[in-house]
ZAMARGU-4260 file (C-alpha; in steps of 0.2 Angstrom, whole numbers, plus 5000, padded with zeros to 4 digits):
<rodrens>
0) 5544/5063/5874 | 5542/5044/5868 | 5543/5029/5882 | 5546/5011/5876 | 5540/4998/5891
5) 5543/4980/5889 | 5535/4966/5897 | 5534/4947/5898 | 5552/4942/5904 | 5554/4930/5918
10) 5560/4913/5923 | 5558/4898/5911 | 5565/4881/5911 | 5575/4875/5896 | 5563/4871/5881
15) 5550/4883/5888 | 5542/4897/5879 | 5539/4916/5882 | 5532/4930/5873 | 5539/4948/5875
20) 5530/4964/5873 | 5535/4981/5870 | 5523/4996/5869 | 5528/5013/5863 | 5518/5029/5869
25) 5520/5048/5869 | 5521/5060/5854 | 5523/5048/5841 | 5519/5052/5822 | 5525/5036/5816
30) 5537/5021/5820 | 5550/5013/5807 | 5559/4999/5811 | 5557/4990/5829 | 5567/4977/5836
35) 5574/4967/5852 | 5593/4966/5857 | 5600/4957/5872 | 5614/4958/5884 | 5619/4944/5893
40) 5632/4946/5907 | 5649/4951/5902 | 5645/4951/5884 | 5640/4966/5872 | 5622/4970/5867
45) 5617/4960/5852 | 5603/4961/5840 | 5590/4947/5841 | 5577/4953/5828 | 5570/4968/5819
50) 5554/4972/5810 | 5550/4986/5798 | 5534/4994/5797 | 5529/4984/5782 | 5534/4968/5791
55) 5550/4963/5784 | 5560/4953/5798 | 5577/4949/5801 | 5584/4937/5815 | 5600/4933/5823
60) 5607/4916/5817 | 5606/4911/5835 | 5587/4912/5838 | 5582/4909/5819 | 5569/4896/5818
65) 5564/4898/5838 | 5560/4915/5839 | 5545/4927/5829 | 5544/4945/5831 | 5530/4954/5825
70) 5521/4972/5827 | 5504/4979/5829 | 5505/4997/5821 | 5488/5001/5828 | 5495/4999/5846
75) 5514/5004/5843 | 5518/4988/5849 | 5531/4974/5845 | 5531/4956/5850 | 5543/4942/5852
80) 5538/4925/5854 | 5553/4914/5859 | 5551/4895/5860 | 5563/4881/5862 | 5572/4892/5875
85) 5590/4888/5880 | 5601/4893/5895 | 5612/4904/5884 | 5596/4913/5880 | 5598/4921/5897
90) 5600/4939/5895 | 5592/4956/5898 | 5581/4959/5882 | 5579/4977/5875 | 5565/4985/5864
95) 5571/4998/5851 | 5562/5008/5841 | 5566/5021/5828 | 5552/5034/5831 | 5546/5050/5820
100) 5542/5063/5831 | 5547/5076/5818 | 5563/5070/5815 | 5568/5051/5817 | 5574/5046/5835
105) 5581/5031/5840 | 5573/5026/5858 | 5576/5011/5869 | 5567/5003/5883 | 5573/4998/5901
110) 5575/4980/5898 | 5567/4964/5904 | 5575/4950/5910 | 5574/4932/5904 | 5582/4918/5913
115) 5582/4901/5906 | 5585/4889/5918 | 5595/4870/5913
</rodrens>
């Protein structure tokens, strides 16, 4: 079994910064793409950013220039550094990883709340 555990969420004022972390553990052979998604109240879950095992990144237009996704393959951990936060960034942020455990399985974390006050 594989677990993804997020940390780093919280309450921050508009214009502030947060760094989210997500560590994968368990019976992992390797991890392909990892990413962050978010879901605001009453809205669908949406992509924030993804990163491949070789470090190729992709961002949603809404966070481009304000967020940086990175990963530490040795620690099976992905990070999301967010700056210049806006109230509309308020959401539950979920970590996602495509993990090779004999076959490739799509795993999700339980989510971490990010609240940006105006």
